[in-house]
C-alpha positions in Angstrom: 117.1 128.9 104.1 116.8 130.1 100.5 113.8 129.9 98.3 115.7 127.3 96.1 116.3 125.1 99.2 112.9 125.5 100.7 111.0 124.9 97.4 111.6 122.3 94.7 110.6 122.2 91.1 109.1 119.1 89.4 112.5 118.3 88.1 114.1 118.4 91.6 111.3 116.2 93.0 112.0 113.6 90.3 115.7 113.8 90.7 115.4 113.5 94.5 113.8 110.1 94.1 116.4 108.7 91.7 118.8 106.8 94.0 122.4 106.6 93.0 124.4 103.4 92.4 125.7 103.3 96.0 122.2 103.4 97.5 121.0 100.7 95.2 124.0 98.6 96.1 123.2 98.9 99.8 119.6 98.2 99.1 120.6 95.1 97.1 122.8 93.8 100.0 120.0 94.3 102.5 117.5 92.7 100.2 119.8 89.7 99.7 120.2 89.4 103.5 116.5 89.4 104.0 116.0 86.8 101.3 118.6 84.6 103.0 116.6 85.0 106.3 113.4 84.2 104.5 115.0 81.0 103.0 116.2 80.0 106.4 112.8 80.4 107.9 111.0 78.5 105.1 113.4 75.6 104.8 113.5 74.8 108.6 110.6 76.2 110.5 111.4 73.9 113.5 114.2 76.2 114.6 111.8 79.2 115.3 111.3 78.6 119.0 115.0 78.5 119.7 116.3 80.7 116.9 119.4 82.6 118.0 118.6 85.7 116.0 115.2 86.0 117.5 116.6 85.3 120.9 119.0 88.2 120.5 116.1 90.3 119.3 114.1 89.3 122.4 116.8 90.8 124.6 116.9 94.0 122.7 113.1 94.4 122.7 112.9 93.4 126.3 114.7 96.6 127.3 112.1 99.0 125.9 108.9 96.9 125.3 106.5 95.4 127.8 106.3 92.2 125.8 102.9 91.1 127.1 102.2 87.9 125.3 98.5 88.7 124.7 99.4 92.0 123.1 102.0 90.5 120.8 102.0 88.6 117.5 103.4 85.1 117.3 105.4 83.1 114.7 104.2 79.5 114.9 103.4 80.0 118.5 106.6 81.9 119.3 106.2 85.4 120.6 107.5 88.4 118.6 110.5 90.2 120.1 108.3 93.3 120.4 104.6 93.8 121.2 102.2 94.6 118.4 102.4 98.4 119.0 106.2 98.5 119.2 106.5 96.2 116.2 104.4 98.7 114.2 106.3 101.7 115.6 109.8 100.4 114.7 108.7 99.0 111.4 107.2 102.4 110.5 110.4 104.1 111.6 112.5 101.7 109.5 110.3 102.2 106.5 110.7 106.0 106.7 114.4 105.9 107.3 114.9 103.5 104.4 112.7 105.5 102.0 114.4 108.8 102.8 117.9 107.2 102.4 117.0 105.6 99.1 115.5 108.9 97.9 118.9 110.5 98.4 118.0 112.7 101.4 120.6 111.5 103.8 121.8 115.1 104.3 118.4 116.8 104.5 117.6 118.1 107.9 114.3 120.0 108.0 111.1 118.6 109.3 108.0 118.8 107.0 106.1 122.1 106.7 103.3 123.0 109.1 100.3 121.1 107.8 102.3 118.0 107.0 103.9 118.1 110.4 100.5 118.4 112.1 99.4 115.4 110.1 102.4 113.4 111.3 101.8 114.4 114.9 98.1 113.4 114.4 99.4 109.9 113.7 101.1 110.0 117.1 97.9 111.2 118.7 96.0 108.2 117.2 98.5 105.9 118.8 98.1 107.7 122.1 94.3 107.4 122.0 94.5 103.7 121.2 97.2 103.2 123.9 95.1 104.9 126.6 92.1 102.8 125.6 94.2 99.7 125.7 95.8 100.6 129.0 92.3 101.0 130.5 91.6 97.3 130.1 94.1 96.6 132.8 91.4 97.9 135.2 88.1 96.1 135.4 85.9 99.2 135.9 87.9 101.7 133.8 85.9 103.3 130.9 87.0 102.4 127.4 86.0 103.4 123.9 86.3 100.1 122.2 87.7 96.6 122.5 91.5 96.7 121.9 92.8 94.6 119.0 96.4 93.8 118.1 95.8 94.9 114.5 94.9 98.4 115.8 98.0 98.4 118.0 100.0 97.5 115.0 98.4 100.1 112.7 98.5 103.0 115.1 102.1 102.1 116.0 103.0 102.1 112.4 101.7 105.6 111.9 103.6 106.9 114.9 106.7 105.1 113.6 106.6 107.1 110.4 106.8 110.3 112.5 109.5 108.8 114.7 111.6 108.0 111.6 111.3 111.6 110.3 112.5 113.1 113.6 115.3 110.6 114.1 116.5 111.0 110.6 116.6 114.8 110.8 118.4 114.7 114.2 121.0 112.3 112.9 121.7 114.2 109.7 122.0 117.5 111.6 124.5 116.0 114.0 126.6 114.3 111.4 127.0 116.4 108.3 129.2 119.5 107.9 127.1 120.8 105.0 123.5 119.5 105.4 120.8 120.5 103.0 118.2 122.7 104.6 115.1 121.2 102.9 112.1 119.4 104.3 112.5 115.6 104.4 108.9 115.1 103.3 107.9 117.8 100.8 104.2 117.3 100.2 101.1 115.2 100.9 101.9 113.0 97.9 105.1 111.9 99.5 103.3 111.3 102.8 100.7 109.2 100.9 103.6 107.1 99.6 104.9 106.5 103.1 101.3 105.6 104.3 101.0 103.1 101.4 104.3 101.5 102.4 103.0 101.3 106.0 99.7 99.8 104.8 101.4 97.1 102.7 103.7 96.2 105.7 100.8 96.0 108.0 99.0 93.6 105.7 102.2 91.5 105.5 102.3 91.2 109.3 98.6 90.4 109.5 99.0 87.7 106.7 100.3 85.4 109.5 102.8 83.8 107.1 105.6 82.4 109.3 108.4 83.2 106.8 107.3 86.8 106.4 106.7 87.2 110.1 110.2 86.0 110.8 111.8 88.6 108.6 109.5 91.4 109.8 110.2 90.6 113.5 113.9 90.9 112.9 113.5 94.1 110.9 111.4 95.7 113.6 114.0 95.0 116.2 116.8 96.2 113.9 114.7 99.4 113.6 114.7 99.8 117.4 118.4 99.3 117.5 119.0 101.9 114.8 116.7 104.4 116.4 118.6 104.1 119.7 121.9 104.2 117.9 120.9 107.3 115.9 119.8 109.2 119.0 123.0 108.2 120.9 125.1 109.4 118.0 123.3 112.8 117.9 123.6 113.2 121.7 127.3 112.2 121.8 128.1 114.5 118.9 126.6 117.4 120.8 128.1 116.5 124.2 131.6 116.0 122.7 131.2 119.0 120.5 131.8 116.9 117.4 128.6 117.7 115.6 128.7 118.6 111.9 132.1 117.0 111.2 131.3 114.5 108.5 132.1 115.4 104.9 132.1 111.9 103.4 130.3 108.7 104.3 133.5 107.2 105.8 133.5 110.1 108.3 130.2 108.8 109.7 131.5 105.4 110.7 133.2 106.4 113.9 130.2 108.4 115.4 127.8 105.7 114.3 129.9 102.9 115.8 130.1 104.8 119.1 126.3 105.3 119.1 125.9 101.6 118.4 128.2 100.5 121.1 126.4 102.7 123.6 123.0 101.4 122.4 124.1 97.8 123.0 125.3 98.7 126.4 122.1 100.6 127.3 119.8 97.9 126.0 121.8 95.1 127.6 121.9 96.9 131.0 118.2 97.6 131.0 117.3 94.1 130.0 119.6 92.6 132.7 118.1 94.8 135.4 114.6 94.0 134.3 115.3 90.3 134.3 116.8 90.5 137.7 113.7 92.2 139.1 111.0 90.2 137.2 112.5 86.9 136.2 110.3 86.8 133.1 110.6 88.1 129.5 106.9 88.1 128.9 105.1 91.0 130.4 105.3 91.7 134.1 104.5 89.4 137.0 100.8 89.6 137.9 99.8 91.2 134.6 
C-alpha cells in the first residue's frame, strides 16, 4: 500500500463522496421501488397480515432469526420477519453497504485503521452485552443488569450491523475485483459519525410505529440479510473455485453474484424447511 492509497487529501475525500451517474441511477431505481412499496402499504393496509412479500421475508428471516414474538416489532399487529435485534443488525449492514457504494467505494478493500476498527468492534461488544443480558431473562434466577427492551435490541443490533456491513463489503470487493483499491473503506471518525447518524435516523423511523414506514423497513432489513448471505457465498465460492479477482467491469460481477444468490436462497430455504419440520411454528421455539 502506497502513501497515496493509504492517505487521502481533502480533495480526494470530497471526490470520494461524489457519486457518478450510474450510482445515482441505481439509487433512484431503488428509491422508486421503495416509494411504490410505501404507496402499496398506505393505500391498502388490510393486506399486511397476508402480504406475499412479507410472507417471503418471513421464510428468509426464519432461517437465521429466532423470531420470538415478544422480542420483535409488529406492523398493525403483524410480526416483523426478523426480531428487533436482527432487524437492527441487517438494517445497519444495509445502510453501510449502500453508503459505501454511493460514495464510490465499491472496489475499496481495506478495513478502517486501528482506532476506528476498535470502535466498530466496540459496537459489536455492546450488542453482545445486551444480548447476554437479554438471554439471561429466559432463566428466572439468572442475574441481569437491566430490563431488556426492544428499542435497545434494535439500537445495539444497528451498531453491530454497521460493522458487519464494513466486513462483508471488504470481503466481497476483495473476492470480485481484479484491481481493487487498497484504501480503508471508512477513513476517519467523521465518516463513522455519518454512519452513526444514518443509523440513529433509521432507528427513530422504526420506533415511530408508522405502519407504512415499518412495512418498507421490514422488507429492507430482510433484503439486507439476503444480500449479506449472498455476498459471503460469493466470496467463498470465488476462493473455492479459484475465481477470485476476475472482475474488470460491473458486468463481470453478475455471474458470481447470481451464483451466490442462488446458493443463499437454497441455504435459507433448506434451513427454514428443516426448522419448520422440527418445530411447526414460525414464532420462536416451542416452550419459549
